[in-house]
N, C-alpha and C positions, 0 to 999 in steps of 0.2 A: 677754719675756726670750727671745731667741736661741737659734736650737739648737746643741749641740755641731755642733763638723764632721763623727764620725763618724755622725750625725742629715741631713746635709746628703744631697737626694736631687744620685739617680747622675750629669745634666744640671752639676747646680749646682756635686758636685766636682772632673767632668769641664772646664767651664768654669773651678772655680780653676787648675788645671794647668794647664793651654795658657797663662792669660795666668801663669803663676809663668813658664814658661818660659819667654814672650820678652822674658825683661835677659840679656841672656849671662852675668853677674859671679854670675846668678841661677843661670847654668847650669853656669860655673862651680864656684860654690861646690858645688851636686850632685855636677861629678864629680872632688873632693877630695873630698868626702865616701866616690862607690862604691869607694876606696880601704880606709877602716878612715874612725870619727866621728874627730870635733879640734876641737875648744875656738875659740872667736868668735873673740879671737885670731889663732887655729892657718891658721883662714879669709880673715884677714882680709886676712891678710902681702901678701897680692899684688897689691891690691890699692893708691890714689892714691886713697879716697876715707874722708869723714870712717871710726869708733866708728859715734857716729850712722846712719849712713848703710849700714854694714852690715846697722847692728841692725836697718834694716827691713827691710831683705831678708832674713837670716834669719826676721820675726817674716812676709812673706811666704812661705817654703814650707812652715813650720809650717801659717797658715790652708789652706793648701794638701792640705795633711799630704804633703809631700813629706819634711820628715824628723824627724826629735822635737829634745830639748832635755831633758834632763839638769844638772839644776842642782847644787851643791856649794861651798857655802863663794864667795863670786865670785865661782866661775869657771865657765862654762856650759858641758857637752860636748852636741856634735851631733854628730846620726848618723843618715843616709841611711835613710826605715822606705819597706822596695821596694816592699808591699800595694797603695797610689797605683798609682805608676810603671806594675806588672800591669791595672787598672786602664785606665789611658791605652794602655797598649803595644792592648787587647783593645778598643777601640776602633780603631785603625788599621787592626790582623791584617784586621776586616770589613772595612778595603777595596784592603785588598788587590790580590784577585779585579782592581776595578773598574780599581788604578794598572795594574798583570803585565799586563792585555788592551790597558789605555792604551796602551804600549810594546808590544810587540810589535802591534798595529797601522801604530805610530808607528814602528817597522824596521823592517813591510814598505816601508811607503810609503817610507822612505831605499831597501832594496835594490831598490828596481823605479823609480825615477826617480820616480813618475806617471808613467808610460806607460800609466798606460787611457786617460786623458787624449786627447786629439793631434790635434782641433779645434784648434787655435788657437785659442780661443775663450775667456777665461777663463772663472775660477770660478765 
């Protein structure tokens, strides 16, 4: 029997999160849920895709633990689950110093116009 999402390893959870975030429709749904809970119908409203397609997108978001769904009769209510986003944010922050250093080196290169190499030979 497969393990529940909460029992996935951290690398598996990150794979699911970043995989879910690759789709612009799912990112738009998360942006909407960041403003507050919504029904599936409300989430589907801005998109010109079928309800089954919307359900597939929501299932990916649920499996990635980015949203929670509560069923009240026939109405499905969705809300953002920020805990998993914090996991992804922590992973990204680990690389922040690398990117800041790389960007600083690029700024230095641009500001100095590559003046170090004036031999006329290609690099």
